[in-house]
MARMAR-764138 format. One record per residue (C-alpha): residue in one letter; x, y, z. Coordinates in nm, 3 decimals, m for minus. Layout:
BEGIN
<r><residuo>a</residuo><xx>X</xx><yy>Y</yy><zz>Z</zz></r>
...
% end
This chain:
BEGIN
<r><residuo>m</residuo><xx>0.000</xx><yy>0.000</yy><zz>0.000</zz></r>
<r><residuo>t</residuo><xx>0.134</xx><yy>0.345</yy><zz>m0.091</zz></r>
<r><residuo>h</residuo><xx>0.042</xx><yy>0.684</yy><zz>0.051</zz></r>
<r><residuo>d</residuo><xx>0.031</xx><yy>1.006</yy><zz>m0.148</zz></r>
<r><residuo>t</residuo><xx>0.131</xx><yy>1.274</yy><zz>0.105</zz></r>
<r><residuo>d</residuo><xx>0.348</xx><yy>1.587</yy><zz>0.128</zz></r>
<r><residuo>i</residuo><xx>0.420</xx><yy>1.528</yy><zz>0.496</zz></r>
<r><residuo>a</residuo><xx>0.785</xx><yy>1.435</yy><zz>0.565</zz></r>
<r><residuo>l</residuo><xx>0.796</xx><yy>1.117</yy><zz>0.769</zz></r>
<r><residuo>i</residuo><xx>1.140</xx><yy>1.201</yy><zz>0.912</zz></r>
<r><residuo>e</residuo><xx>1.258</xx><yy>1.547</yy><zz>1.020</zz></r>
<r><residuo>f</residuo><xx>1.571</xx><yy>1.672</yy><zz>1.201</zz></r>
<r><residuo>k</residuo><xx>1.560</xx><yy>1.963</yy><zz>1.446</zz></r>
<r><residuo>g</residuo><xx>1.810</xx><yy>2.101</yy><zz>1.689</zz></r>
<r><residuo>t</residuo><xx>1.716</xx><yy>2.084</yy><zz>2.053</zz></r>
<r><residuo>t</residuo><xx>1.854</xx><yy>2.145</yy><zz>2.400</zz></r>
<r><residuo>l</residuo><xx>1.809</xx><yy>1.875</yy><zz>2.662</zz></r>
<r><residuo>p</residuo><xx>1.859</xx><yy>1.917</yy><zz>3.038</zz></r>
<r><residuo>v</residuo><xx>2.180</xx><yy>1.722</yy><zz>3.104</zz></r>
<r><residuo>l</residuo><xx>2.384</xx><yy>1.716</yy><zz>3.422</zz></r>
<r><residuo>a</residuo><xx>2.761</xx><yy>1.757</yy><zz>3.385</zz></r>
<r><residuo>i</residuo><xx>2.916</xx><yy>1.542</yy><zz>3.658</zz></r>
<r><residuo>t</residuo><xx>3.281</xx><yy>1.617</yy><zz>3.733</zz></r>
<r><residuo>l</residuo><xx>3.476</xx><yy>1.306</yy><zz>3.837</zz></r>
<r><residuo>r</residuo><xx>3.816</xx><yy>1.335</yy><zz>4.003</zz></r>
<r><residuo>s</residuo><xx>3.868</xx><yy>0.961</yy><zz>4.024</zz></r>
<r><residuo>l</residuo><xx>3.778</xx><yy>0.658</yy><zz>3.813</zz></r>
<r><residuo>e</residuo><xx>3.859</xx><yy>0.405</yy><zz>4.084</zz></r>
<r><residuo>p</residuo><xx>3.530</xx><yy>0.215</yy><zz>4.149</zz></r>
<r><residuo>n</residuo><xx>3.592</xx><yy>0.179</yy><zz>4.524</zz></r>
<r><residuo>e</residuo><xx>3.668</xx><yy>0.548</yy><zz>4.569</zz></r>
<r><residuo>l</residuo><xx>3.365</xx><yy>0.649</yy><zz>4.363</zz></r>
<r><residuo>a</residuo><xx>3.140</xx><yy>0.408</yy><zz>4.556</zz></r>
<r><residuo>a</residuo><xx>3.246</xx><yy>0.561</yy><zz>4.886</zz></r>
<r><residuo>a</residuo><xx>3.204</xx><yy>0.918</yy><zz>4.760</zz></r>
<r><residuo>s</residuo><xx>2.866</xx><yy>0.859</yy><zz>4.593</zz></r>
<r><residuo>g</residuo><xx>2.740</xx><yy>0.667</yy><zz>4.896</zz></r>
<r><residuo>a</residuo><xx>2.824</xx><yy>0.964</yy><zz>5.117</zz></r>
<r><residuo>l</residuo><xx>2.645</xx><yy>1.204</yy><zz>4.879</zz></r>
<r><residuo>f</residuo><xx>2.342</xx><yy>1.003</yy><zz>4.768</zz></r>
<r><residuo>g</residuo><xx>2.299</xx><yy>0.723</yy><zz>5.019</zz></r>
<r><residuo>d</residuo><xx>2.254</xx><yy>0.359</yy><zz>4.925</zz></r>
<r><residuo>g</residuo><xx>1.959</xx><yy>0.385</yy><zz>4.687</zz></r>
<r><residuo>g</residuo><xx>1.833</xx><yy>0.598</yy><zz>4.401</zz></r>
<r><residuo>f</residuo><xx>1.873</xx><yy>0.972</yy><zz>4.439</zz></r>
<r><residuo>f</residuo><xx>1.807</xx><yy>1.100</yy><zz>4.088</zz></r>
<r><residuo>d</residuo><xx>1.499</xx><yy>1.025</yy><zz>3.880</zz></r>
<r><residuo>g</residuo><xx>1.647</xx><yy>0.908</yy><zz>3.552</zz></r>
<r><residuo>d</residuo><xx>1.836</xx><yy>1.236</yy><zz>3.498</zz></r>
<r><residuo>l</residuo><xx>2.059</xx><yy>1.250</yy><zz>3.190</zz></r>
<r><residuo>a</residuo><xx>2.429</xx><yy>1.298</yy><zz>3.268</zz></r>
<r><residuo>v</residuo><xx>2.763</xx><yy>1.345</yy><zz>3.095</zz></r>
<r><residuo>l</residuo><xx>3.088</xx><yy>1.270</yy><zz>3.276</zz></r>
<r><residuo>d</residuo><xx>3.328</xx><yy>1.566</yy><zz>3.281</zz></r>
<r><residuo>l</residuo><xx>3.681</xx><yy>1.417</yy><zz>3.315</zz></r>
<r><residuo>s</residuo><xx>3.881</xx><yy>1.741</yy><zz>3.292</zz></r>
<r><residuo>q</residuo><xx>3.968</xx><yy>1.737</yy><zz>3.664</zz></r>
<r><residuo>l</residuo><xx>4.121</xx><yy>1.390</yy><zz>3.668</zz></r>
<r><residuo>v</residuo><xx>4.475</xx><yy>1.387</yy><zz>3.802</zz></r>
<r><residuo>v</residuo><xx>4.538</xx><yy>1.013</yy><zz>3.789</zz></r>
<r><residuo>w</residuo><xx>4.341</xx><yy>0.720</yy><zz>3.656</zz></r>
<r><residuo>p</residuo><xx>4.384</xx><yy>0.341</yy><zz>3.624</zz></r>
<r><residuo>e</residuo><xx>4.565</xx><yy>0.208</yy><zz>3.321</zz></r>
<r><residuo>s</residuo><xx>4.251</xx><yy>0.006</yy><zz>3.243</zz></r>
<r><residuo>v</residuo><xx>3.931</xx><yy>0.183</yy><zz>3.346</zz></r>
<r><residuo>d</residuo><xx>3.640</xx><yy>m0.037</yy><zz>3.454</zz></r>
<r><residuo>w</residuo><xx>3.378</xx><yy>0.173</yy><zz>3.277</zz></r>
<r><residuo>a</residuo><xx>3.100</xx><yy>m0.081</yy><zz>3.328</zz></r>
<r><residuo>t</residuo><xx>3.137</xx><yy>m0.065</yy><zz>3.706</zz></r>
<r><residuo>v</residuo><xx>3.155</xx><yy>0.317</yy><zz>3.702</zz></r>
<r><residuo>i</residuo><xx>2.837</xx><yy>0.342</yy><zz>3.492</zz></r>
<r><residuo>n</residuo><xx>2.651</xx><yy>0.079</yy><zz>3.697</zz></r>
<r><residuo>l</residuo><xx>2.739</xx><yy>0.270</yy><zz>4.013</zz></r>
<r><residuo>l</residuo><xx>2.595</xx><yy>0.596</yy><zz>3.876</zz></r>
<r><residuo>t</residuo><xx>2.293</xx><yy>0.414</yy><zz>3.734</zz></r>
<r><residuo>s</residuo><xx>2.220</xx><yy>0.272</yy><zz>4.078</zz></r>
<r><residuo>h</residuo><xx>2.169</xx><yy>0.631</yy><zz>4.198</zz></r>
<r><residuo>g</residuo><xx>1.920</xx><yy>0.705</yy><zz>3.921</zz></r>
<r><residuo>l</residuo><xx>2.144</xx><yy>0.863</yy><zz>3.656</zz></r>
<r><residuo>k</residuo><xx>2.142</xx><yy>0.790</yy><zz>3.283</zz></r>
<r><residuo>v</residuo><xx>2.497</xx><yy>0.840</yy><zz>3.156</zz></r>
<r><residuo>l</residuo><xx>2.511</xx><yy>0.954</yy><zz>2.793</zz></r>
<r><residuo>g</residuo><xx>2.887</xx><yy>0.985</yy><zz>2.744</zz></r>
<r><residuo>v</residuo><xx>3.204</xx><yy>1.167</yy><zz>2.848</zz></r>
<r><residuo>t</residuo><xx>3.347</xx><yy>1.511</yy><zz>2.783</zz></r>
<r><residuo>r</residuo><xx>3.671</xx><yy>1.709</yy><zz>2.824</zz></r>
<r><residuo>c</residuo><xx>3.921</xx><yy>1.426</yy><zz>2.845</zz></r>
<r><residuo>n</residuo><xx>4.244</xx><yy>1.338</yy><zz>2.667</zz></r>
<r><residuo>g</residuo><xx>4.239</xx><yy>1.130</yy><zz>2.353</zz></r>
<r><residuo>e</residuo><xx>4.354</xx><yy>0.802</yy><zz>2.508</zz></r>
<r><residuo>l</residuo><xx>4.096</xx><yy>0.816</yy><zz>2.785</zz></r>
<r><residuo>g</residuo><xx>3.827</xx><yy>0.919</yy><zz>2.536</zz></r>
<r><residuo>s</residuo><xx>3.911</xx><yy>0.621</yy><zz>2.316</zz></r>
<r><residuo>s</residuo><xx>3.882</xx><yy>0.392</yy><zz>2.616</zz></r>
<r><residuo>a</residuo><xx>3.539</xx><yy>0.537</yy><zz>2.698</zz></r>
<r><residuo>q</residuo><xx>3.421</xx><yy>0.507</yy><zz>2.338</zz></r>
<r><residuo>a</residuo><xx>3.527</xx><yy>0.143</yy><zz>2.329</zz></r>
<r><residuo>a</residuo><xx>3.301</xx><yy>0.092</yy><zz>2.630</zz></r>
<r><residuo>g</residuo><xx>3.007</xx><yy>0.254</yy><zz>2.451</zz></r>
<r><residuo>l</residuo><xx>3.042</xx><yy>0.607</yy><zz>2.592</zz></r>
<r><residuo>p</residuo><xx>3.072</xx><yy>0.864</yy><zz>2.311</zz></r>
<r><residuo>m</residuo><xx>3.269</xx><yy>1.188</yy><zz>2.339</zz></r>
<r><residuo>l</residuo><xx>3.029</xx><yy>1.480</yy><zz>2.384</zz></r>
<r><residuo>a</residuo><xx>3.084</xx><yy>1.857</yy><zz>2.382</zz></r>
<r><residuo>l</residuo><xx>2.948</xx><yy>2.077</yy><zz>2.661</zz></r>
<r><residuo>s</residuo><xx>2.709</xx><yy>2.338</yy><zz>2.524</zz></r>
<r><residuo>a</residuo><xx>2.785</xx><yy>2.710</yy><zz>2.553</zz></r>
<r><residuo>g</residuo><xx>2.669</xx><yy>2.883</yy><zz>2.867</zz></r>
<r><residuo>r</residuo><xx>2.786</xx><yy>2.628</yy><zz>3.121</zz></r>
<r><residuo>t</residuo><xx>3.014</xx><yy>2.742</yy><zz>3.399</zz></r>
<r><residuo>a</residuo><xx>3.284</xx><yy>2.488</yy><zz>3.314</zz></r>
<r><residuo>k</residuo><xx>3.535</xx><yy>2.598</yy><zz>3.054</zz></r>
<r><residuo>p</residuo><xx>3.569</xx><yy>2.381</yy><zz>2.744</zz></r>
<r><residuo>a</residuo><xx>3.896</xx><yy>2.201</yy><zz>2.695</zz></r>
<r><residuo>a</residuo><xx>4.167</xx><yy>2.406</yy><zz>2.527</zz></r>
<r><residuo>p</residuo><xx>4.214</xx><yy>2.324</yy><zz>2.157</zz></r>
<r><residuo>a</residuo><xx>4.518</xx><yy>2.123</yy><zz>2.063</zz></r>
<r><residuo>k</residuo><xx>4.831</xx><yy>2.316</yy><zz>1.973</zz></r>
<r><residuo>a</residuo><xx>5.006</xx><yy>2.261</yy><zz>1.646</zz></r>
<r><residuo>a</residuo><xx>5.321</xx><yy>2.057</yy><zz>1.661</zz></r>
<r><residuo>s</residuo><xx>5.638</xx><yy>2.264</yy><zz>1.698</zz></r>
<r><residuo>v</residuo><xx>5.992</xx><yy>2.215</yy><zz>1.817</zz></r>
<r><residuo>s</residuo><xx>5.990</xx><yy>2.523</yy><zz>2.041</zz></r>
<r><residuo>d</residuo><xx>5.665</xx><yy>2.429</yy><zz>2.220</zz></r>
<r><residuo>p</residuo><xx>5.617</xx><yy>2.051</yy><zz>2.197</zz></r>
<r><residuo>d</residuo><xx>5.304</xx><yy>1.905</yy><zz>2.351</zz></r>
<r><residuo>l</residuo><xx>5.322</xx><yy>1.640</yy><zz>2.618</zz></r>
<r><residuo>d</residuo><xx>5.217</xx><yy>1.361</yy><zz>2.384</zz></r>
<r><residuo>k</residuo><xx>5.523</xx><yy>1.437</yy><zz>2.171</zz></r>
<r><residuo>i</residuo><xx>5.742</xx><yy>1.272</yy><zz>2.432</zz></r>
<r><residuo>p</residuo><xx>5.870</xx><yy>0.966</yy><zz>2.245</zz></r>
<r><residuo>a</residuo><xx>5.697</xx><yy>0.635</yy><zz>2.299</zz></r>
<r><residuo>s</residuo><xx>6.023</xx><yy>0.501</yy><zz>2.438</zz></r>
<r><residuo>l</residuo><xx>5.978</xx><yy>0.730</yy><zz>2.738</zz></r>
<r><residuo>r</residuo><xx>5.612</xx><yy>0.648</yy><zz>2.786</zz></r>
<r><residuo>k</residuo><xx>5.633</xx><yy>0.268</yy><zz>2.764</zz></r>
<r><residuo>a</residuo><xx>5.829</xx><yy>m0.001</yy><zz>2.945</zz></r>
<r><residuo>q</residuo><xx>6.178</xx><yy>m0.033</yy><zz>2.803</zz></r>
<r><residuo>p</residuo><xx>6.328</xx><yy>m0.371</yy><zz>2.703</zz></r>
<r><residuo>a</residuo><xx>6.603</xx><yy>m0.494</yy><zz>2.930</zz></r>
<r><residuo>s</residuo><xx>6.958</xx><yy>m0.418</yy><zz>2.818</zz></r>
<r><residuo>s</residuo><xx>7.255</xx><yy>m0.641</yy><zz>2.893</zz></r>
<r><residuo>s</residuo><xx>7.529</xx><yy>m0.404</yy><zz>2.776</zz></r>
<r><residuo>a</residuo><xx>7.529</xx><yy>m0.157</yy><zz>3.067</zz></r>
<r><residuo>p</residuo><xx>7.338</xx><yy>m0.085</yy><zz>3.386</zz></r>
<r><residuo>a</residuo><xx>7.225</xx><yy>0.253</yy><zz>3.254</zz></r>
<r><residuo>a</residuo><xx>7.149</xx><yy>0.383</yy><zz>2.907</zz></r>
<r><residuo>e</residuo><xx>7.114</xx><yy>0.738</yy><zz>2.783</zz></r>
<r><residuo>t</residuo><xx>6.983</xx><yy>0.894</yy><zz>2.467</zz></r>
<r><residuo>v</residuo><xx>6.826</xx><yy>1.214</yy><zz>2.335</zz></r>
<r><residuo>s</residuo><xx>6.458</xx><yy>1.211</yy><zz>2.253</zz></r>
<r><residuo>n</residuo><xx>6.332</xx><yy>1.241</yy><zz>1.897</zz></r>
<r><residuo>p</residuo><xx>6.162</xx><yy>1.581</yy><zz>1.863</zz></r>
<r><residuo>t</residuo><xx>5.933</xx><yy>1.467</yy><zz>1.580</zz></r>
<r><residuo>a</residuo><xx>5.602</xx><yy>1.302</yy><zz>1.655</zz></r>
<r><residuo>e</residuo><xx>5.240</xx><yy>1.321</yy><zz>1.554</zz></r>
<r><residuo>s</residuo><xx>5.040</xx><yy>1.614</yy><zz>1.688</zz></r>
<r><residuo>p</residuo><xx>4.800</xx><yy>1.499</yy><zz>1.962</zz></r>
<r><residuo>g</residuo><xx>4.428</xx><yy>1.548</yy><zz>1.923</zz></r>
<r><residuo>e</residuo><xx>4.375</xx><yy>1.715</yy><zz>2.260</zz></r>
<r><residuo>e</residuo><xx>4.555</xx><yy>1.843</yy><zz>2.567</zz></r>
<r><residuo>m</residuo><xx>4.630</xx><yy>1.559</yy><zz>2.805</zz></r>
<r><residuo>i</residuo><xx>4.516</xx><yy>1.705</yy><zz>3.137</zz></r>
<r><residuo>q</residuo><xx>4.401</xx><yy>2.048</yy><zz>3.250</zz></r>
<r><residuo>n</residuo><xx>4.597</xx><yy>2.128</yy><zz>3.567</zz></r>
<r><residuo>p</residuo><xx>4.702</xx><yy>2.442</yy><zz>3.753</zz></r>
<r><residuo>a</residuo><xx>5.065</xx><yy>2.542</yy><zz>3.710</zz></r>
<r><residuo>n</residuo><xx>5.196</xx><yy>2.379</yy><zz>4.029</zz></r>
<r><residuo>l</residuo><xx>5.039</xx><yy>2.051</yy><zz>4.128</zz></r>
<r><residuo>i</residuo><xx>5.061</xx><yy>1.878</yy><zz>4.468</zz></r>
<r><residuo>i</residuo><xx>4.987</xx><yy>1.505</yy><zz>4.501</zz></r>
<r><residuo>d</residuo><xx>4.959</xx><yy>1.366</yy><zz>4.853</zz></r>
<r><residuo>r</residuo><xx>4.872</xx><yy>1.003</yy><zz>4.789</zz></r>
<r><residuo>p</residuo><xx>5.079</xx><yy>0.712</yy><zz>4.651</zz></r>
<r><residuo>l</residuo><xx>5.081</xx><yy>0.653</yy><zz>4.277</zz></r>
<r><residuo>r</residuo><xx>5.031</xx><yy>0.293</yy><zz>4.171</zz></r>
<r><residuo>s</residuo><xx>5.156</xx><yy>0.111</yy><zz>3.863</zz></r>
<r><residuo>g</residuo><xx>4.983</xx><yy>0.239</yy><zz>3.549</zz></r>
<r><residuo>q</residuo><xx>4.890</xx><yy>0.576</yy><zz>3.698</zz></r>
<r><residuo>q</residuo><xx>5.020</xx><yy>0.896</yy><zz>3.542</zz></r>
<r><residuo>v</residuo><xx>5.032</xx><yy>1.259</yy><zz>3.659</zz></r>
<r><residuo>y</residuo><xx>5.121</xx><yy>1.566</yy><zz>3.451</zz></r>
<r><residuo>a</residuo><xx>5.180</xx><yy>1.917</yy><zz>3.588</zz></r>
<r><residuo>k</residuo><xx>5.120</xx><yy>2.139</yy><zz>3.286</zz></r>
<r><residuo>g</residuo><xx>5.316</xx><yy>2.463</yy><zz>3.291</zz></r>
<r><residuo>g</residuo><xx>5.468</xx><yy>2.424</yy><zz>3.637</zz></r>
<r><residuo>d</residuo><xx>5.620</xx><yy>2.205</yy><zz>3.908</zz></r>
<r><residuo>l</residuo><xx>5.494</xx><yy>1.871</yy><zz>4.035</zz></r>
<r><residuo>i</residuo><xx>5.523</xx><yy>1.812</yy><zz>4.411</zz></r>
<r><residuo>i</residuo><xx>5.458</xx><yy>1.460</yy><zz>4.540</zz></r>
<r><residuo>l</residuo><xx>5.431</xx><yy>1.378</yy><zz>4.910</zz></r>
<r><residuo>a</residuo><xx>5.393</xx><yy>1.000</yy><zz>4.874</zz></r>
<r><residuo>a</residuo><xx>5.564</xx><yy>0.712</yy><zz>4.696</zz></r>
<r><residuo>v</residuo><xx>5.580</xx><yy>0.686</yy><zz>4.317</zz></r>
<r><residuo>n</residuo><xx>5.564</xx><yy>0.309</yy><zz>4.278</zz></r>
<r><residuo>p</residuo><xx>5.713</xx><yy>0.101</yy><zz>3.993</zz></r>
<r><residuo>g</residuo><xx>5.514</xx><yy>0.143</yy><zz>3.674</zz></r>
<r><residuo>a</residuo><xx>5.379</xx><yy>0.488</yy><zz>3.771</zz></r>
<r><residuo>e</residuo><xx>5.482</xx><yy>0.795</yy><zz>3.570</zz></r>
<r><residuo>v</residuo><xx>5.515</xx><yy>1.158</yy><zz>3.679</zz></r>
<r><residuo>i</residuo><xx>5.564</xx><yy>1.439</yy><zz>3.428</zz></r>
<r><residuo>a</residuo><xx>5.606</xx><yy>1.814</yy><zz>3.467</zz></r>
<r><residuo>d</residuo><xx>5.689</xx><yy>2.109</yy><zz>3.246</zz></r>
<r><residuo>g</residuo><xx>5.891</xx><yy>2.241</yy><zz>3.541</zz></r>
<r><residuo>n</residuo><xx>6.062</xx><yy>2.062</yy><zz>3.830</zz></r>
<r><residuo>i</residuo><xx>5.958</xx><yy>1.738</yy><zz>3.998</zz></r>
<r><residuo>h</residuo><xx>5.988</xx><yy>1.707</yy><zz>4.377</zz></r>
<r><residuo>v</residuo><xx>5.925</xx><yy>1.366</yy><zz>4.534</zz></r>
<r><residuo>y</residuo><xx>5.942</xx><yy>1.373</yy><zz>4.914</zz></r>
<r><residuo>a</residuo><xx>5.916</xx><yy>0.995</yy><zz>4.928</zz></r>
<r><residuo>p</residuo><xx>6.056</xx><yy>0.697</yy><zz>4.734</zz></r>
<r><residuo>l</residuo><xx>6.074</xx><yy>0.752</yy><zz>4.357</zz></r>
<r><residuo>r</residuo><xx>6.049</xx><yy>0.401</yy><zz>4.212</zz></r>
<r><residuo>g</residuo><xx>5.869</xx><yy>0.479</yy><zz>3.887</zz></r>
<r><residuo>r</residuo><xx>5.943</xx><yy>0.713</yy><zz>3.596</zz></r>
<r><residuo>a</residuo><xx>5.999</xx><yy>1.088</yy><zz>3.626</zz></r>
<r><residuo>l</residuo><xx>6.015</xx><yy>1.331</yy><zz>3.330</zz></r>
<r><residuo>a</residuo><xx>6.084</xx><yy>1.696</yy><zz>3.413</zz></r>
<r><residuo>g</residuo><xx>6.110</xx><yy>1.986</yy><zz>3.166</zz></r>
<r><residuo>a</residuo><xx>5.867</xx><yy>1.801</yy><zz>2.938</zz></r>
<r><residuo>r</residuo><xx>5.837</xx><yy>2.101</yy><zz>2.704</zz></r>
<r><residuo>g</residuo><xx>6.210</xx><yy>2.155</yy><zz>2.672</zz></r>
<r><residuo>n</residuo><xx>6.303</xx><yy>2.340</yy><zz>2.993</zz></r>
<r><residuo>n</residuo><xx>6.676</xx><yy>2.267</yy><zz>3.029</zz></r>
<r><residuo>e</residuo><xx>6.683</xx><yy>2.421</yy><zz>3.377</zz></r>
<r><residuo>a</residuo><xx>6.429</xx><yy>2.177</yy><zz>3.522</zz></r>
<r><residuo>r</residuo><xx>6.537</xx><yy>1.934</yy><zz>3.793</zz></r>
<r><residuo>i</residuo><xx>6.416</xx><yy>1.618</yy><zz>3.960</zz></r>
<r><residuo>l</residuo><xx>6.461</xx><yy>1.596</yy><zz>4.337</zz></r>
<r><residuo>t</residuo><xx>6.371</xx><yy>1.300</yy><zz>4.556</zz></r>
<r><residuo>t</residuo><xx>6.448</xx><yy>1.185</yy><zz>4.908</zz></r>
<r><residuo>v</residuo><xx>6.472</xx><yy>0.816</yy><zz>4.806</zz></r>
<r><residuo>f</residuo><xx>6.607</xx><yy>0.743</yy><zz>4.457</zz></r>
<r><residuo>a</residuo><xx>6.510</xx><yy>0.408</yy><zz>4.302</zz></r>
<r><residuo>a</residuo><xx>6.376</xx><yy>0.520</yy><zz>3.964</zz></r>
<r><residuo>e</residuo><xx>6.307</xx><yy>0.318</yy><zz>3.651</zz></r>
<r><residuo>l</residuo><xx>6.371</xx><yy>0.620</yy><zz>3.428</zz></r>
<r><residuo>v</residuo><xx>6.455</xx><yy>0.988</yy><zz>3.470</zz></r>
<r><residuo>s</residuo><xx>6.445</xx><yy>1.256</yy><zz>3.202</zz></r>
<r><residuo>i</residuo><xx>6.525</xx><yy>1.626</yy><zz>3.179</zz></r>
<r><residuo>a</residuo><xx>6.407</xx><yy>1.811</yy><zz>2.866</zz></r>
<r><residuo>g</residuo><xx>6.402</xx><yy>1.489</yy><zz>2.664</zz></r>
<r><residuo>i</residuo><xx>6.746</xx><yy>1.359</yy><zz>2.768</zz></r>
<r><residuo>y</residuo><xx>6.682</xx><yy>1.045</yy><zz>2.964</zz></r>
<r><residuo>r</residuo><xx>6.842</xx><yy>0.754</yy><zz>3.142</zz></r>
<r><residuo>t</residuo><xx>6.693</xx><yy>0.414</yy><zz>3.215</zz></r>
<r><residuo>f</residuo><xx>6.780</xx><yy>0.174</yy><zz>3.495</zz></r>
<r><residuo>e</residuo><xx>6.671</xx><yy>m0.170</yy><zz>3.376</zz></r>
<r><residuo>d</residuo><xx>6.932</xx><yy>m0.339</yy><zz>3.595</zz></r>
<r><residuo>g</residuo><xx>6.874</xx><yy>m0.113</yy><zz>3.893</zz></r>
<r><residuo>v</residuo><xx>7.009</xx><yy>0.218</yy><zz>4.016</zz></r>
<r><residuo>p</residuo><xx>7.390</xx><yy>0.231</yy><zz>4.075</zz></r>
<r><residuo>a</residuo><xx>7.471</xx><yy>0.127</yy><zz>4.433</zz></r>
<r><residuo>r</residuo><xx>7.612</xx><yy>0.467</yy><zz>4.533</zz></r>
<r><residuo>l</residuo><xx>7.284</xx><yy>0.636</yy><zz>4.441</zz></r>
<r><residuo>a</residuo><xx>7.033</xx><yy>0.371</yy><zz>4.543</zz></r>
<r><residuo>n</residuo><xx>6.782</xx><yy>0.491</yy><zz>4.804</zz></r>
<r><residuo>q</residuo><xx>6.974</xx><yy>0.817</yy><zz>4.850</zz></r>
<r><residuo>p</residuo><xx>6.838</xx><yy>1.173</yy><zz>4.836</zz></r>
<r><residuo>v</residuo><xx>6.941</xx><yy>1.298</yy><zz>4.492</zz></r>
<r><residuo>q</residuo><xx>6.888</xx><yy>1.569</yy><zz>4.235</zz></r>
<r><residuo>v</residuo><xx>6.885</xx><yy>1.509</yy><zz>3.859</zz></r>
<r><residuo>r</residuo><xx>6.982</xx><yy>1.795</yy><zz>3.628</zz></r>
<r><residuo>l</residuo><xx>7.146</xx><yy>1.877</yy><zz>3.297</zz></r>
<r><residuo>a</residuo><xx>7.509</xx><yy>1.984</yy><zz>3.295</zz></r>
<r><residuo>q</residuo><xx>7.609</xx><yy>2.275</yy><zz>3.072</zz></r>
<r><residuo>e</residuo><xx>7.852</xx><yy>2.059</yy><zz>2.877</zz></r>
<r><residuo>p</residuo><xx>7.880</xx><yy>1.683</yy><zz>2.838</zz></r>
<r><residuo>a</residuo><xx>8.111</xx><yy>1.538</yy><zz>3.102</zz></r>
<r><residuo>i</residuo><xx>8.198</xx><yy>1.206</yy><zz>3.263</zz></r>
<r><residuo>s</residuo><xx>7.894</xx><yy>1.111</yy><zz>3.469</zz></r>
<r><residuo>n</residuo><xx>7.967</xx><yy>1.054</yy><zz>3.837</zz></r>
<r><residuo>s</residuo><xx>7.701</xx><yy>0.783</yy><zz>3.851</zz></r>
<r><residuo>t</residuo><xx>7.786</xx><yy>0.577</yy><zz>3.541</zz></r>
<r><residuo>g</residuo><xx>8.133</xx><yy>0.680</yy><zz>3.428</zz></r>
<r><residuo>l</residuo><xx>7.989</xx><yy>0.758</yy><zz>3.083</zz></r>
<r><residuo>k</residuo><xx>8.007</xx><yy>1.087</yy><zz>2.896</zz></r>
<r><residuo>s</residuo><xx>7.674</xx><yy>1.250</yy><zz>2.962</zz></r>
<r><residuo>r</residuo><xx>7.482</xx><yy>1.575</yy><zz>3.012</zz></r>
<r><residuo>l</residuo><xx>7.245</xx><yy>1.415</yy><zz>3.264</zz></r>
<r><residuo>e</residuo><xx>7.392</xx><yy>1.440</yy><zz>3.613</zz></r>
<r><residuo>i</residuo><xx>7.257</xx><yy>1.259</yy><zz>3.919</zz></r>
<r><residuo>d</residuo><xx>7.410</xx><yy>1.387</yy><zz>4.243</zz></r>
<r><residuo>i</residuo><xx>7.352</xx><yy>1.296</yy><zz>4.605</zz></r>
<r><residuo>l</residuo><xx>7.192</xx><yy>1.578</yy><zz>4.802</zz></r>
<r><residuo>r</residuo><xx>7.344</xx><yy>1.676</yy><zz>5.134</zz></r>
<r><residuo>v</residuo><xx>7.058</xx><yy>1.720</yy><zz>5.378</zz></r>
<r><residuo>d</residuo><xx>7.258</xx><yy>1.765</yy><zz>5.701</zz></r>
% end
């Protein structure tokens, strides 16, 4: 049967829906369960309200996010999660793989939209231009206890800023394996242990007033004056302005578990820690 009509059976119109923007500062299910329980109680609080997860305030997150548990937790309080907004590309891809699309906050909200990505340049490289060799586990080397190289300045331009943080960032809880912190435009100050497999990055200096057992990259945008300081040195990798050293076979005995500073020397010289010609110097700090 056919119908002779001028009425369009499908039409598209723009609309504005009432959607809650929920800022999450953690994606750990146990932490979120405790926080939401304190806010909303044990049962439903909302009445099927639509929500989008604003991830711009995340400082650290698990290497593998359990999105299903996070969504089920929010659903149990009566929310209908539509997607995520204002997060870095890698985290957004993870959310999309779990069925949560990337959404843009509409104009007029109090939260600022994420800053647009900067074009790739040598003078102002973005964080994601740190070579993959610095961001991933390095293969073990049998030739020497420490290896040094200079990072490759060429890389693909990232799709979005990694994290939106104030200039100087203070972290007062331990960082576990797979967690990553970036202090954009300033110093990173950590008052707890950086465990193996964790990564801390700063455009300025990195201060770790606790054991540094993971990876630390200071001067991420090319600041040659940046330094790394820690009270207990046991790092997997340290880097200043792209010049880095790995410790697959462990930190040299004279530096292990000592308070140290890592910096760039003005000219290449024989390293006190490895005996190799190097610009990256690791010196024991005198604290008495």
